N, C-alpha and C positions, 0 to 999 in steps of 0.2 A: 652374922654374915648372911644367914638365909633370908632375913627380911629385907636386907639391903642389896641383894644380888642384882635386882633388876635396874637399879639406879645407874649402873655403869654401862648397861647394854646399849651400845651405839649412841652414847651421849657424850657431850663434852661440856666443860666449864667455859663460859664466856665472861670476860672481865673488861669493863670499859676502861679506856685509857683517856681519862678526862683532863689530865694536866701533866706537866713535866715531872712533878713529884711522884706520881704513879708510875711513870715511865722509868724513873730512876730506880724505884723499888723492883720493877720487873727486870731491869738491866742487872741489878745486883744479884737477884735470884738466878738469872741465867748464867752469870759469871761463876756462881757457886757450882752450878751443874757442870760448867766447862772445867772448873778446877778439879771436881770429882773425877771427871774423865781423864784429866792429866795425871791425877794421883793413881788411878787404876792402871794407866799405861806404864808408870814407873814400877808399880808393884808386879805387873806381869813380866817385866823385864828383869826382875830380881830373882836370881836362881835360889836364893835362900828363903824366899817366901812361897809356900805351897799355894797352889791355885785355890784350894779350899779356903784359905785365909783371904785371898783376893776377893773371892765370891762373897764371903761373909762380911768383909769390909764394905763392899758395894751395897749389899742389902741393908746393912746398918745405916749407911749414909742416906739411903733412900727412905728408910723408915723415919729417921730424924727429920728429913725434909718434909714429909707428910705430916708429922706431928707438929712441926713448926707452922705449917699452913693451917692446920686445924685450930691451933691456938690463935693465929692471926684472925681467922674468920669468926670463930665462936668462943674464944676464951678458954680458960682452964676446964670449964664444964662442957667441952665439946661433945663428949659421949652422950650426955643427957640431951643436948640440943639436937644431935643427929637422930637419936632414937625417938624423940618427940616428933620430929618431922616424919620419920618412917611409920610411926603409929598414928599419923594423921592429927596430931595434937597441935601442930603448927604448920603453916604453909607460906614460908617466906624464903628468900634467897639464902639467908644465913643457914637455915636448917637444911636446905637442899645441898649447898656446898659442903656443909659439915658431913652430911650423909655420904656424899660422893667421895670426899677425901678419906673418911673413916673406912669406907669399904676398900679403897685402895690400900690403906694401911694394913687392914686385916689380910688382904690377899697377898701382900708382900711377905707377911709372916709365914704364909703357906709355902713360899718358894724354898724354904729350907728342906721341906720334905717332899714336895711335888716337883719332880725334875722335868717332866715332859710338858711344860707349860711355857708359852711364849708371852713375854711382857712387851707391850706395844705402847710407846709414848710419842705423841705428836703435838708439838707446840707451834702455833702460828701467830704471826703479828699482822694485823690489818691496820688501816689508817686510824681507826678510833677504838680498837679493841684487841684483846688477846684471847686465843682459845687454847685450852689444854684438854687433850683427848687421851684417855687411857683405856686399854683393853687387855684382857687376859685370855689367851687363845690356846688351842691345841692345833698341831699341824706341823708343817715343815717351813723352815727359813730357807729361801732359795739360795742359789750360788753366789749372789752378791754379798758384799761384806767380807767377814773373815771368820774362819773356824780355827779352834785350837783345842788341844787335848790336855787332860789331867791324868797323870800317872796314878794319883790317889784314888781315882774313880774306876780304874780298870780292874775288873774282877776275873782274874785268870791265874793259873799256876805257871810261873815263869822261872827259869833258872837265872843265875846271877848275870850271865851275859845278856840274856833277853831283857832283864830288868834294866840294865845299864843302857841298852839300846832304846828301850821304851822311854826312859827318863830323858835321854838326849833328844829323841823325836818330839816329846812333849815340850821340852824347853825351846826347841826351835820354833814350834808352832806358836808358843806363847810370845816369843820374840817378835814374830810376824804380826801377831795381834796387837802387841804394844806399839809397833811402828804404825799400824793402821789407825789406832786410836789417836796417837800423837798427831798424825797428819789431819785426821778428820774432825777433831774437836774444834778446829777453827771455824767450822760451819755454824757452831753455836754462837761464837763471838761475832761473826759476820751478820747473823740474823738479828741480833739484839745489841747494836752498838750503843755506846755511851750517848745519851740524849744531850749532854752538855758539850759534846765534841762534834756531833754529826748533825747537819741541817735536817729539819723535820721531813722534807721531801725525800731524803735519802734513807730514812729509817722507817718508812710507813709499811713496808711489806717484807716479810722474811719468815723463815721457819726451818725446823729440822725434825727428823724422825729418828728415834732410837729404839731398836728392837734387840732383845736379848732372849736367849733360850738355851736349854741344855737337854741333851738326850744321852743318858749314860755318861760316858767319859768325854763326850764331845760338846763343846760350847760353841755357840754361834752368835754373831753380833753384827748389827748394821747401824751405822751412824752417818746420816747423809742430809743434805739440804732438801727442803721441800718448798715449792712456790705456792703461796696462798691463791685461791681462786678469787679474782677481782669481783666476780658477780655473786659471791656467796651470800652477802648480807645486803638487804635493801632498806634496812632501818638502822637507827643509832641506838646502841645499848644504853638504856637509862640506868640500869643497875646490874650487878653480877647475877648470873643465873645459869641454868642448864639449857643447852641447845642440842640439835642433832649432831652426829659425828662429822657431817660435812663431806663433800665430794673428794676432798684431798685425802681424807683417811681411807675412803673406799679405794681410791687409786693406789695409795701406798700399800694397802693390804694385798691388792691384786698383783702389784709389781714385785713385792718382796716376800710374799708368803704363798704357800700352796697347800691345798687340801685342809684349809683351816676350819675350825669350828669355834665359835665364840663360847668360851667357858663363862666369862663375865664381860 
């Protein structure tokens, strides 16, 4: 992780959308992300499922997604490809993307033990390409979005009545979070519609931001639409690669986060 830490810093992956087949693949990946959001919404609203299990289920889903991307980009030996790129033994887009995704994969492993860390994901669709921007930060998620509590994470001595009240309050906040996710997950589907069903001019621009974080017993989450900057790129992407994070990411961090420091 140490050697790869700089590769995420204010950078994003840019993927050319050269044909309908590539768009179909992107659409399918985005639908999987939307389905994961809907699954999380249902789990949050289930009183028999502790929030710790919801959290672990989400992290496991995200890790599997990055492992799938690594295998798509670099094959089964993605670790060797990524480390060869970081060691300067290769200098190609496959090595760059493998290193980027592998670093994300490792950082997600950390989230089991590092609670005061914000995960920032921004995916944008332009007429001829897609960008994926990931950041791991410390700071505060602003009042937008939703907050919910976990009774499992509260560290205090409570009597039975207080425990019952705490549990009820946490269940209520999780119900609100479930409702928020259920309503907002549509922004993912709207940003990346089926290329076989929607004319090309109506699917050239779209995007969403997903921000999650935890401080102690309080979880915070934002899922919202983001409009791509029409002037961001003045060239056509010839092959996948790394680019700067872009003005949209800077604006989203200013709007949704405060007192942030980039960890990665």
